[in-house]
C-alpha positions as CSV (number, residue, x, y, z in Angstrom):
1,M,0.0,0.0,0.0
2,N,1.4,3.4,-1.0
3,N,0.7,5.1,2.3
4,S,3.3,6.8,4.6
5,I,1.9,5.1,7.7
6,W,2.0,1.6,6.2
7,N,5.5,2.4,4.9
8,L,6.6,3.5,8.4
9,I,5.1,0.4,10.1
10,N,6.9,-1.8,7.5
11,D,10.2,0.0,8.2
12,L,9.9,-0.3,11.9
13,S,9.0,-4.0,11.7
14,K,12.6,-4.6,10.5
15,K,14.1,-3.1,13.7
16,N,14.6,-5.2,16.8
17,G,13.2,-4.4,20.2
18,I,10.3,-2.1,19.2
19,T,7.2,-3.1,21.2
20,E,4.9,-0.1,20.6
21,I,4.3,2.5,17.8
22,L,2.3,5.6,18.9
23,I,1.0,8.1,16.4
24,N,-0.3,11.2,18.3
25,G,-0.3,13.4,15.2
26,P,1.3,13.9,11.8
27,K,4.6,15.0,13.3
28,N,4.3,13.5,16.7
29,V,5.3,9.8,16.5
30,F,6.9,7.7,19.2
31,V,8.2,4.1,19.5
32,E,8.8,2.1,22.6
33,R,12.0,0.2,22.9
34,G,13.3,-1.3,26.1
35,G,10.5,0.3,28.1
36,Q,11.5,3.8,26.9
37,F,9.6,6.1,24.5
38,I,11.7,7.5,21.7
39,Q,10.4,10.2,19.3
40,I,11.1,9.7,15.7
41,N,11.2,12.1,12.8
42,A,8.0,11.8,10.9
43,N,5.7,13.9,8.7
44,L,2.5,11.9,8.0
45,P,0.0,13.6,5.7
46,A,-3.5,13.9,7.2
47,A,-4.9,12.2,4.1
48,D,-2.7,9.2,4.8
49,I,-3.8,9.0,8.4
50,K,-7.5,9.1,7.2
51,Q,-6.9,6.4,4.6
52,F,-4.9,4.2,7.0
53,I,-7.8,4.3,9.5
54,K,-10.2,3.3,6.7
55,D,-7.9,0.4,5.6
56,V,-7.6,-0.9,9.2
57,A,-11.4,-0.6,9.7
58,D,-12.0,-2.5,6.5
59,M,-9.5,-5.3,7.5
60,N,-11.3,-5.8,10.8
61,Q,-14.8,-5.5,9.3
62,K,-15.5,-2.5,11.5
63,T,-16.2,1.2,11.2
64,C,-14.2,4.0,12.7
65,D,-15.7,7.5,12.3
66,G,-17.4,10.2,14.3
67,D,-20.3,7.9,15.2
68,N,-18.0,4.9,16.0
69,P,-14.9,6.7,17.3
70,I,-13.0,3.8,18.9
71,L,-11.6,0.9,17.0
72,D,-9.8,-2.1,18.5
73,G,-8.4,-4.5,15.9
74,N,-5.4,-6.2,14.4
75,L,-2.9,-5.5,11.7
76,P,-2.0,-8.2,9.1
77,D,1.1,-9.3,11.1
78,G,-1.0,-9.9,14.3
79,S,-0.1,-6.6,16.0
80,R,-2.9,-5.0,18.0
81,I,-4.1,-1.6,17.1
82,N,-6.3,0.9,18.9
83,I,-7.6,4.1,17.2
84,I,-9.6,6.9,18.8
85,N,-11.0,9.3,16.2
86,E,-12.1,12.9,16.1
87,P,-14.0,14.6,17.7
88,F,-13.0,12.7,20.8
89,V,-9.3,13.5,20.4
90,N,-7.9,17.0,20.0
91,G,-6.0,17.7,16.8
92,S,-5.6,14.4,15.1
93,P,-6.7,10.7,15.5
94,A,-4.6,8.9,18.1
95,I,-3.2,5.5,16.9
96,S,-1.6,3.0,19.2
97,I,0.0,-0.2,17.8
98,R,1.3,-3.0,20.1
99,K,3.7,-5.0,18.0
100,Y,3.2,-8.7,17.8
101,L,6.5,-10.3,18.8
102,K,6.7,-13.4,16.6
103,F,10.0,-14.6,18.0
104,I,8.5,-15.3,21.4
105,S,6.7,-18.6,20.9
106,S,7.9,-21.1,23.5
107,F,10.1,-21.4,26.5
108,E,12.5,-23.7,24.6
109,S,13.2,-21.3,21.7
110,N,13.4,-18.2,24.0
111,Q,15.6,-19.1,26.9
112,G,15.7,-16.5,29.6
113,V,12.4,-15.0,28.5
114,F,10.7,-13.0,31.3
115,G,14.0,-13.4,33.3
116,L,13.3,-17.1,33.9
117,S,16.0,-19.7,34.6
118,P,15.4,-23.3,33.2
119,H,14.5,-24.3,36.8
120,W,11.6,-21.9,37.0
121,V,10.5,-22.9,33.5
122,D,10.2,-26.5,34.7
123,F,8.0,-25.2,37.6
124,L,5.7,-23.3,35.3
125,R,5.4,-26.3,33.0
126,A,4.4,-28.4,36.0
127,I,1.6,-25.9,36.9
128,V,0.2,-26.2,33.4
129,H,0.5,-30.0,33.2
130,S,-1.1,-30.3,36.7
131,R,-4.1,-28.4,35.4
132,L,-3.9,-25.7,38.0
133,N,-5.8,-22.5,37.4
134,I,-3.7,-19.4,36.8
135,V,-4.2,-15.7,36.8
136,V,-1.5,-13.6,35.1
137,S,-1.4,-10.1,36.6
138,G,0.4,-7.0,35.3
139,G,0.2,-3.5,34.2
140,T,0.1,-2.1,30.7
141,G,2.7,-3.4,28.2
142,V,4.4,-5.9,30.5
143,G,3.6,-8.9,28.3
144,K,0.5,-10.5,29.8
145,T,-0.6,-11.8,26.4
146,T,2.9,-13.0,25.5
147,F,3.2,-14.9,28.8
148,L,-0.2,-16.5,28.3
149,N,0.9,-17.6,24.9
150,L,3.9,-19.3,26.4
151,M,1.8,-21.1,29.0
152,I,-0.8,-22.1,26.4
153,N,2.0,-23.6,24.3
154,E,2.5,-26.2,27.2
155,I,-1.0,-27.5,27.1
156,A,-1.3,-31.1,25.7
157,K,-2.4,-31.2,22.1
158,H,-5.2,-33.6,22.8
159,E,-7.1,-31.2,25.0
160,R,-10.0,-29.0,23.9
161,V,-9.5,-25.3,24.5
162,I,-12.0,-22.5,24.2
163,A,-10.4,-19.1,24.0
164,I,-12.3,-15.8,24.5
165,E,-10.8,-12.4,23.6
166,D,-12.1,-9.0,22.7
167,T,-9.4,-8.6,20.0
168,P,-7.6,-11.8,18.8
169,E,-4.1,-11.8,20.2
170,L,-3.5,-15.3,21.6
171,T,-1.5,-17.8,19.5
172,I,-3.0,-21.2,20.0
173,N,-1.5,-24.0,17.8
174,M,-3.8,-26.8,18.8
175,P,-6.1,-29.0,16.7
176,N,-9.2,-28.9,19.0
177,V,-9.5,-25.2,19.7
178,V,-12.4,-22.7,19.3
179,R,-11.7,-19.0,19.3
180,L,-14.5,-16.7,20.3
181,E,-14.4,-12.9,20.0
182,S,-16.5,-10.8,22.3
183,G,-18.2,-7.8,20.9
184,A,-17.5,-9.0,17.4
185,K,-20.3,-8.3,15.0
186,A,-20.8,-10.7,12.1
187,L,-21.4,-8.8,8.8
188,M,-25.1,-9.8,8.8
189,S,-25.6,-9.5,12.5
190,K,-27.2,-6.6,14.4
191,S,-26.2,-7.9,17.8
192,A,-22.9,-8.3,19.7
193,L,-22.1,-10.8,22.5
194,S,-20.3,-9.7,25.6
195,T,-17.4,-11.7,27.1
196,R,-19.8,-12.8,29.8
197,D,-22.3,-14.1,27.3
198,L,-19.5,-16.1,25.6
199,V,-18.2,-17.6,28.9
200,K,-21.7,-18.8,29.8
201,N,-22.0,-20.4,26.4
202,T,-18.5,-21.9,26.6
203,L,-19.7,-24.2,29.4
204,R,-22.0,-25.9,26.9
205,M,-19.2,-26.5,24.5
206,R,-17.3,-29.3,26.4
207,P,-14.1,-27.4,27.0
208,D,-11.1,-29.0,28.9
209,R,-9.7,-25.5,29.5
210,I,-11.1,-22.0,29.2
211,I,-8.7,-19.2,28.3
212,I,-9.9,-15.5,28.6
213,G,-7.3,-13.1,27.1
214,E,-8.1,-10.5,29.8
215,T,-10.8,-10.3,32.4
216,R,-12.3,-6.9,32.7
217,G,-15.8,-7.3,34.2
218,G,-18.5,-9.6,35.5
219,E,-17.3,-12.5,33.3
220,L,-14.9,-13.3,36.2
221,F,-17.9,-14.6,38.2
222,D,-18.7,-17.1,35.4
223,L,-15.1,-18.1,34.9
224,L,-14.6,-18.8,38.6
225,Q,-17.8,-21.0,38.5
226,A,-16.2,-22.9,35.6
227,M,-12.9,-23.3,37.4
228,N,-14.8,-24.6,40.4
229,T,-16.8,-27.2,38.4
230,G,-14.3,-29.2,36.5
231,H,-12.6,-26.9,34.0
232,D,-9.2,-27.2,35.7
233,G,-6.2,-25.6,34.1
234,S,-8.0,-22.5,32.9
235,M,-6.2,-19.2,32.6
236,T,-6.8,-15.5,32.3
237,S,-5.1,-12.2,32.9
238,V,-6.0,-9.2,35.0
239,H,-4.7,-5.7,34.9
240,A,-3.0,-5.0,38.2
241,S,0.3,-3.6,39.4
242,S,0.9,-6.2,42.2
243,A,-0.4,-9.6,43.2
244,S,-2.3,-8.2,46.2
245,E,-3.9,-5.5,44.0
246,C,-4.8,-8.4,41.6
247,L,-6.8,-10.1,44.4
248,S,-8.6,-6.8,45.2
249,R,-9.4,-6.2,41.6
250,M,-10.8,-9.7,41.2
251,E,-13.1,-9.0,44.1
252,T,-14.4,-5.9,42.3
253,L,-14.8,-7.7,39.0
254,F,-16.7,-10.5,40.7
255,L,-19.2,-8.1,42.1
256,L,-19.7,-6.4,38.7
257,A,-21.7,-9.5,37.8
258,G,-24.5,-7.8,39.7
259,F,-25.1,-10.3,42.6
260,E,-25.4,-9.1,46.1
261,I,-23.0,-11.6,47.7
262,P,-21.1,-11.2,51.0
263,L,-17.4,-10.5,50.5
264,T,-16.5,-13.6,52.5
265,V,-18.4,-15.7,49.9
266,V,-16.7,-13.9,47.0
267,R,-13.3,-14.6,48.5
268,K,-14.2,-18.3,49.1
269,Q,-15.1,-18.6,45.5
270,M,-11.8,-17.0,44.4
271,T,-9.6,-19.1,46.7
272,S,-11.2,-22.3,45.7
273,A,-10.9,-21.6,42.0
274,V,-7.5,-20.0,41.6
275,Q,-4.2,-21.7,42.6
276,F,-1.5,-19.3,41.3
277,I,-1.1,-15.6,40.5
278,I,1.9,-14.8,38.4
279,Q,2.8,-11.1,38.6
280,L,4.6,-9.6,35.6
281,G,6.5,-6.3,35.5
282,R,9.7,-4.7,34.1
283,D,13.2,-4.6,35.5
284,K,15.5,-1.5,35.7
285,E,16.5,-2.0,32.1
286,G,12.9,-2.1,30.9
287,N,12.9,-5.9,30.2
288,R,9.7,-7.8,30.9
289,V,10.1,-10.1,33.8
290,I,8.2,-12.2,36.4
291,N,8.3,-10.2,39.6
292,E,6.4,-12.6,41.8
293,I,4.7,-16.0,42.0
294,I,2.1,-16.5,44.7
295,E,0.0,-19.5,45.7
296,V,-3.6,-18.9,46.8
297,C,-4.0,-21.3,49.7
298,G,-7.6,-20.9,51.0
299,M,-9.4,-19.0,53.7
300,E,-8.9,-18.3,57.4
301,G,-12.1,-16.7,58.6
302,P,-12.8,-13.7,56.2
303,T,-9.1,-13.5,55.2
304,M,-7.6,-15.0,52.0
305,L,-4.5,-16.9,52.6
306,V,-1.6,-16.6,50.1
307,Q,2.0,-17.5,50.2
308,T,4.8,-16.2,48.1
309,I,6.7,-18.9,46.2
310,A,9.1,-16.7,44.4
311,R,10.0,-13.0,44.3
312,R,12.5,-11.1,42.0
313,E,15.5,-9.9,44.0
314,D,18.7,-8.3,42.6
315,G,17.7,-9.3,39.1
316,F,16.8,-13.0,39.8
317,L,13.6,-14.8,40.6
318,V,14.4,-16.2,44.1
319,F,12.6,-19.0,45.9
320,E,11.1,-17.7,49.2
321,G,11.7,-20.9,51.2
322,I,8.1,-22.3,51.3
323,A,7.2,-25.1,48.9
324,P,3.6,-24.9,47.4
325,K,0.9,-26.6,49.3
326,C,-0.1,-28.3,46.1
327,M,3.3,-29.9,45.8
328,E,1.9,-33.4,45.7
329,R,-0.3,-32.6,42.8
330,L,2.6,-30.9,41.0
331,N,4.5,-34.1,41.4
332,R,1.7,-36.5,40.5
333,Q,0.3,-34.7,37.5
334,G,3.0,-32.3,36.6
335,G,6.0,-34.6,37.1
336,L,7.8,-32.1,39.4
337,P,10.1,-34.0,41.8
338,L,9.1,-33.7,45.4
339,N,12.5,-32.5,46.3
340,F,12.4,-29.8,43.5
341,F,12.9,-26.9,45.9
342,E,15.5,-28.4,48.3
343,N,18.5,-27.1,46.5
344,M,17.2,-23.7,45.4
Protein backbone atom coordinates (compact mmCIF):
# COMPACT_ATOMS: atom_id res chain seq x y z
CA MET A 1 0.00 0.00 0.00
CA ASN A 2 1.40 3.40 -1.04
CA ASN A 3 0.75 5.12 2.26
CA SER A 4 3.28 6.80 4.56
CA ILE A 5 1.92 5.09 7.68
CA TRP A 6 2.02 1.60 6.17
CA ASN A 7 5.54 2.36 4.94
CA LEU A 8 6.55 3.53 8.44
CA ILE A 9 5.15 0.38 10.06
CA ASN A 10 6.94 -1.84 7.54
CA ASP A 11 10.24 -0.04 8.15
CA LEU A 12 9.90 -0.27 11.94
CA SER A 13 9.02 -3.97 11.73
CA LYS A 14 12.59 -4.61 10.53
CA LYS A 15 14.08 -3.09 13.69
CA ASN A 16 14.58 -5.23 16.79
CA GLY A 17 13.18 -4.41 20.21
CA ILE A 18 10.31 -2.11 19.22
CA THR A 19 7.17 -3.05 21.15
CA GLU A 20 4.87 -0.07 20.55
CA ILE A 21 4.26 2.50 17.80
CA LEU A 22 2.32 5.57 18.92
CA ILE A 23 1.02 8.13 16.42
CA ASN A 24 -0.26 11.20 18.25
CA GLY A 25 -0.34 13.40 15.17
CA PRO A 26 1.28 13.92 11.75
CA LYS A 27 4.64 15.00 13.25
CA ASN A 28 4.27 13.46 16.70
CA VAL A 29 5.28 9.80 16.50
CA PHE A 30 6.93 7.67 19.19
CA VAL A 31 8.20 4.11 19.47
CA GLU A 32 8.79 2.14 22.63
CA ARG A 33 12.04 0.22 22.90
CA GLY A 34 13.33 -1.30 26.13
CA GLY A 35 10.53 0.31 28.10
CA GLN A 36 11.49 3.83 26.95
CA PHE A 37 9.59 6.12 24.54
CA ILE A 38 11.66 7.53 21.70
CA GLN A 39 10.35 10.24 19.35
CA ILE A 40 11.14 9.69 15.68
CA ASN A 41 11.24 12.09 12.76
CA ALA A 42 7.97 11.82 10.85
CA ASN A 43 5.71 13.89 8.67
CA LEU A 44 2.52 11.94 8.00
CA PRO A 45 -0.01 13.63 5.71
CA ALA A 46 -3.49 13.95 7.21
CA ALA A 47 -4.91 12.23 4.12
CA ASP A 48 -2.66 9.20 4.76
CA ILE A 49 -3.83 9.00 8.37
CA LYS A 50 -7.45 9.07 7.24
CA GLN A 51 -6.86 6.40 4.58
CA PHE A 52 -4.89 4.23 7.03
CA ILE A 53 -7.80 4.29 9.50
CA LYS A 54 -10.20 3.26 6.72
CA ASP A 55 -7.86 0.44 5.65
CA VAL A 56 -7.61 -0.90 9.21
CA ALA A 57 -11.37 -0.63 9.75
CA ASP A 58 -12.04 -2.54 6.52
CA MET A 59 -9.53 -5.26 7.46
CA ASN A 60 -11.26 -5.77 10.79
CA GLN A 61 -14.76 -5.51 9.33
CA LYS A 62 -15.49 -2.51 11.52
CA THR A 63 -16.20 1.19 11.20
CA CYS A 64 -14.18 4.04 12.67
CA ASP A 65 -15.70 7.51 12.29
CA GLY A 66 -17.39 10.22 14.33
CA ASP A 67 -20.27 7.89 15.23
CA ASN A 68 -17.96 4.93 15.96
CA PRO A 69 -14.86 6.73 17.26
CA ILE A 70 -13.00 3.83 18.91
CA LEU A 71 -11.59 0.87 17.02
CA ASP A 72 -9.80 -2.14 18.52
CA GLY A 73 -8.38 -4.51 15.94
CA ASN A 74 -5.38 -6.24 14.45
CA LEU A 75 -2.93 -5.54 11.66
CA PRO A 76 -2.02 -8.23 9.11
CA ASP A 77 1.07 -9.28 11.12
CA GLY A 78 -1.03 -9.85 14.26
CA SER A 79 -0.11 -6.60 15.98
CA ARG A 80 -2.88 -5.04 18.05
CA ILE A 81 -4.11 -1.58 17.13
CA ASN A 82 -6.30 0.94 18.92
CA ILE A 83 -7.61 4.07 17.22
CA ILE A 84 -9.62 6.88 18.75
CA ASN A 85 -10.99 9.28 16.19
CA GLU A 86 -12.11 12.87 16.13
CA PRO A 87 -14.00 14.64 17.65
CA PHE A 88 -13.03 12.73 20.81
CA VAL A 89 -9.33 13.53 20.42
CA ASN A 90 -7.92 16.98 20.00
CA GLY A 91 -6.04 17.73 16.78
CA SER A 92 -5.59 14.36 15.09
CA PRO A 93 -6.71 10.74 15.52
CA ALA A 94 -4.57 8.86 18.08
CA ILE A 95 -3.21 5.51 16.89
CA SER A 96 -1.57 2.98 19.24
CA ILE A 97 0.02 -0.18 17.83
CA ARG A 98 1.30 -2.96 20.07
CA LYS A 99 3.72 -4.99 18.02
CA TYR A 100 3.22 -8.72 17.75
CA LEU A 101 6.50 -10.32 18.84
CA LYS A 102 6.67 -13.35 16.58
CA PHE A 103 9.96 -14.56 17.98
CA ILE A 104 8.55 -15.31 21.43
CA SER A 105 6.75 -18.59 20.86
CA SER A 106 7.95 -21.10 23.46
CA PHE A 107 10.11 -21.42 26.54
CA GLU A 108 12.49 -23.69 24.60
CA SER A 109 13.16 -21.29 21.74
CA ASN A 110 13.38 -18.21 23.99
CA GLN A 111 15.62 -19.14 26.89
CA GLY A 112 15.70 -16.50 29.59
CA VAL A 113 12.38 -15.01 28.49
CA PHE A 114 10.74 -13.03 31.33
CA GLY A 115 13.99 -13.44 33.27
CA LEU A 116 13.35 -17.13 33.87
CA SER A 117 16.02 -19.74 34.56
CA PRO A 118 15.42 -23.29 33.23
CA HIS A 119 14.52 -24.35 36.78
CA TRP A 120 11.60 -21.92 36.98
CA VAL A 121 10.47 -22.87 33.48
CA ASP A 122 10.17 -26.47 34.73
CA PHE A 123 8.02 -25.22 37.60
CA LEU A 124 5.69 -23.27 35.29
CA ARG A 125 5.37 -26.28 32.98
CA ALA A 126 4.38 -28.41 35.97
CA ILE A 127 1.65 -25.89 36.87
CA VAL A 128 0.17 -26.22 33.36
CA HIS A 129 0.50 -30.01 33.23
CA SER A 130 -1.09 -30.31 36.69
CA ARG A 131 -4.14 -28.41 35.37
CA LEU A 132 -3.94 -25.74 38.05
CA ASN A 133 -5.84 -22.49 37.44
CA ILE A 134 -3.69 -19.44 36.75
CA VAL A 135 -4.22 -15.68 36.78
CA VAL A 136 -1.53 -13.62 35.05
CA SER A 137 -1.36 -10.14 36.57
CA GLY A 138 0.44 -7.04 35.34
CA GLY A 139 0.21 -3.45 34.19
CA THR A 140 0.08 -2.11 30.65
CA GLY A 141 2.71 -3.40 28.24
CA VAL A 142 4.43 -5.92 30.52
CA GLY A 143 3.65 -8.91 28.32
CA LYS A 144 0.54 -10.54 29.81
CA THR A 145 -0.63 -11.84 26.42
CA THR A 146 2.87 -13.01 25.47
CA PHE A 147 3.20 -14.88 28.75
CA LEU A 148 -0.24 -16.46 28.33
CA ASN A 149 0.88 -17.63 24.88
CA LEU A 150 3.94 -19.30 26.41
CA MET A 151 1.80 -21.10 29.01
CA ILE A 152 -0.81 -22.13 26.42
CA ASN A 153 1.98 -23.65 24.33
CA GLU A 154 2.54 -26.15 27.17
CA ILE A 155 -1.02 -27.53 27.05
CA ALA A 156 -1.28 -31.09 25.74
CA LYS A 157 -2.38 -31.18 22.10
CA HIS A 158 -5.24 -33.62 22.76
CA GLU A 159 -7.09 -31.16 25.03
CA ARG A 160 -10.02 -29.04 23.87
CA VAL A 161 -9.47 -25.33 24.47
CA ILE A 162 -12.02 -22.52 24.17
CA ALA A 163 -10.40 -19.07 24.00
CA ILE A 164 -12.29 -15.80 24.47
CA GLU A 165 -10.82 -12.40 23.57
CA ASP A 166 -12.14 -8.98 22.67
CA THR A 167 -9.40 -8.63 20.04
CA PRO A 168 -7.61 -11.78 18.81
CA GLU A 169 -4.06 -11.83 20.16
CA LEU A 170 -3.46 -15.30 21.57
CA THR A 171 -1.47 -17.78 19.49
CA ILE A 172 -2.96 -21.24 19.96
CA ASN A 173 -1.51 -23.99 17.77
CA MET A 174 -3.81 -26.83 18.76
CA PRO A 175 -6.12 -29.03 16.68
CA ASN A 176 -9.15 -28.87 18.99
CA VAL A 177 -9.53 -25.15 19.66
CA VAL A 178 -12.45 -22.74 19.28
CA ARG A 179 -11.71 -19.01 19.29
CA LEU A 180 -14.50 -16.66 20.34
CA GLU A 181 -14.42 -12.88 19.97
CA SER A 182 -16.54 -10.83 22.35
CA GLY A 183 -18.21 -7.75 20.94
CA ALA A 184 -17.52 -8.97 17.43
CA LYS A 185 -20.32 -8.31 14.95
CA ALA A 186 -20.77 -10.65 12.06
CA LEU A 187 -21.37 -8.79 8.82
CA MET A 188 -25.06 -9.75 8.76
CA SER A 189 -25.63 -9.51 12.52
CA LYS A 190 -27.25 -6.64 14.39
CA SER A 191 -26.18 -7.89 17.81
CA ALA A 192 -22.93 -8.30 19.72
CA LEU A 193 -22.14 -10.77 22.49
CA SER A 194 -20.26 -9.72 25.60
CA THR A 195 -17.39 -11.70 27.08
CA ARG A 196 -19.76 -12.84 29.81
CA ASP A 197 -22.27 -14.14 27.26
CA LEU A 198 -19.51 -16.14 25.63
CA VAL A 199 -18.20 -17.56 28.92
CA LYS A 200 -21.69 -18.80 29.77
CA ASN A 201 -22.04 -20.43 26.36
CA THR A 202 -18.55 -21.93 26.61
CA LEU A 203 -19.73 -24.16 29.43
CA ARG A 204 -22.01 -25.91 26.91
CA MET A 205 -19.15 -26.49 24.46
CA ARG A 206 -17.33 -29.26 26.38
CA PRO A 207 -14.05 -27.40 27.01
CA ASP A 208 -11.13 -28.97 28.86
CA ARG A 209 -9.73 -25.51 29.51
CA ILE A 210 -11.12 -22.00 29.16
CA ILE A 211 -8.75 -19.16 28.31
CA ILE A 212 -9.87 -15.52 28.60
CA GLY A 213 -7.34 -13.09 27.15
CA GLU A 214 -8.10 -10.45 29.78
CA THR A 215 -10.85 -10.34 32.39
CA ARG A 216 -12.32 -6.87 32.75
CA GLY A 217 -15.83 -7.31 34.16
CA GLY A 218 -18.51 -9.59 35.52
CA GLU A 219 -17.32 -12.49 33.35
CA LEU A 220 -14.93 -13.28 36.23
CA PHE A 221 -17.93 -14.62 38.17
CA ASP A 222 -18.73 -17.12 35.42
CA LEU A 223 -15.08 -18.05 34.88
CA LEU A 224 -14.63 -18.84 38.58
CA GLN A 225 -17.76 -21.00 38.50
CA ALA A 226 -16.24 -22.89 35.57
CA MET A 227 -12.91 -23.28 37.39
CA ASN A 228 -14.77 -24.65 40.40
CA THR A 229 -16.82 -27.16 38.39
CA GLY A 230 -14.27 -29.22 36.53
CA HIS A 231 -12.58 -26.91 34.02
CA ASP A 232 -9.19 -27.19 35.67
CA GLY A 233 -6.17 -25.61 34.05
CA SER A 234 -8.02 -22.51 32.89
CA MET A 235 -6.20 -19.19 32.56
CA THR A 236 -6.85 -15.47 32.30
CA SER A 237 -5.07 -12.18 32.86
CA VAL A 238 -6.00 -9.22 35.04
CA HIS A 239 -4.70 -5.66 34.88
CA ALA A 240 -3.02 -4.96 38.23
CA SER A 241 0.33 -3.61 39.42
CA SER A 242 0.88 -6.20 42.17
CA ALA A 243 -0.39 -9.61 43.22
CA SER A 244 -2.26 -8.16 46.21
CA GLU A 245 -3.87 -5.55 43.97
CA CYS A 246 -4.83 -8.36 41.60
CA LEU A 247 -6.80 -10.07 44.37
CA SER A 248 -8.57 -6.82 45.25
CA ARG A 249 -9.38 -6.18 41.59
CA MET A 250 -10.76 -9.70 41.21
CA GLU A 251 -13.14 -9.03 44.11
CA THR A 252 -14.38 -5.91 42.32
CA LEU A 253 -14.76 -7.71 38.98
CA PHE A 254 -16.66 -10.54 40.66
CA LEU A 255 -19.16 -8.08 42.13
CA LEU A 256 -19.66 -6.45 38.71
CA ALA A 257 -21.70 -9.53 37.82
CA GLY A 258 -24.49 -7.79 39.74
CA PHE A 259 -25.10 -10.25 42.55
CA GLU A 260 -25.40 -9.12 46.15
CA ILE A 261 -22.98 -11.58 47.70
CA PRO A 262 -21.12 -11.20 51.02
CA LEU A 263 -17.43 -10.47 50.53
CA THR A 264 -16.49 -13.61 52.45
CA VAL A 265 -18.39 -15.73 49.93
CA VAL A 266 -16.70 -13.90 47.04
CA ARG A 267 -13.29 -14.61 48.54
CA LYS A 268 -14.16 -18.25 49.14
CA GLN A 269 -15.10 -18.61 45.47
CA MET A 270 -11.82 -16.99 44.44
CA THR A 271 -9.59 -19.05 46.70
CA SER A 272 -11.21 -22.34 45.74
CA ALA A 273 -10.92 -21.55 42.02
CA VAL A 274 -7.48 -19.96 41.59
CA GLN A 275 -4.24 -21.68 42.60
CA PHE A 276 -1.53 -19.33 41.32
CA ILE A 277 -1.13 -15.64 40.51
CA ILE A 278 1.90 -14.78 38.38
CA GLN A 279 2.83 -11.10 38.58
CA LEU A 280 4.64 -9.55 35.62
CA GLY A 281 6.53 -6.28 35.48
CA ARG A 282 9.67 -4.65 34.12
CA ASP A 283 13.20 -4.60 35.53
CA LYS A 284 15.45 -1.54 35.74
CA GLU A 285 16.51 -2.01 32.10
CA GLY A 286 12.91 -2.13 30.93
CA ASN A 287 12.88 -5.89 30.25
CA ARG A 288 9.67 -7.80 30.86
CA VAL A 289 10.09 -10.14 33.82
CA ILE A 290 8.19 -12.19 36.37
CA ASN A 291 8.28 -10.22 39.61
CA GLU A 292 6.38 -12.64 41.84
CA ILE A 293 4.67 -16.00 41.96
CA ILE A 294 2.10 -16.46 44.72
CA GLU A 295 0.01 -19.47 45.65
CA VAL A 296 -3.59 -18.94 46.78
CA CYS A 297 -4.02 -21.30 49.72
CA GLY A 298 -7.58 -20.88 50.97
CA MET A 299 -9.36 -18.97 53.71
CA GLU A 300 -8.90 -18.30 57.41
CA GLY A 301 -12.07 -16.66 58.64
CA PRO A 302 -12.76 -13.75 56.24
CA THR A 303 -9.12 -13.52 55.15
CA MET A 304 -7.64 -15.01 52.00
CA LEU A 305 -4.46 -16.95 52.64
CA VAL A 306 -1.62 -16.62 50.15
CA GLN A 307 2.04 -17.50 50.23
CA THR A 308 4.84 -16.16 48.07
CA ILE A 309 6.67 -18.93 46.24
CA ALA A 310 9.14 -16.67 44.42
CA ARG A 311 10.04 -12.99 44.27
CA ARG A 312 12.47 -11.09 42.05
CA GLU A 313 15.49 -9.87 44.01
CA ASP A 314 18.69 -8.34 42.62
CA GLY A 315 17.73 -9.32 39.08
CA PHE A 316 16.82 -12.95 39.82
CA LEU A 317 13.61 -14.81 40.63
CA VAL A 318 14.36 -16.20 44.07
CA PHE A 319 12.60 -19.05 45.94
CA GLU A 320 11.13 -17.69 49.17
CA GLY A 321 11.67 -20.89 51.16
CA ILE A 322 8.14 -22.32 51.35
CA ALA A 323 7.17 -25.07 48.89
CA PRO A 324 3.65 -24.88 47.40
CA LYS A 325 0.87 -26.59 49.34
CA CYS A 326 -0.14 -28.30 46.09
CA MET A 327 3.31 -29.91 45.76
CA GLU A 328 1.88 -33.43 45.73
CA ARG A 329 -0.35 -32.56 42.75
CA LEU A 330 2.57 -30.88 40.98
CA ASN A 331 4.47 -34.13 41.44
CA ARG A 332 1.66 -36.54 40.54
CA GLN A 333 0.26 -34.71 37.52
CA GLY A 334 3.04 -32.34 36.56
CA GLY A 335 6.04 -34.61 37.06
CA LEU A 336 7.78 -32.14 39.38
CA PRO A 337 10.14 -33.96 41.80
CA LEU A 338 9.06 -33.73 45.42
CA ASN A 339 12.53 -32.45 46.31
CA PHE A 340 12.43 -29.83 43.54
CA PHE A 341 12.89 -26.88 45.91
CA GLU A 342 15.46 -28.40 48.27
CA ASN A 343 18.53 -27.11 46.46
CA MET A 344 17.18 -23.71 45.39
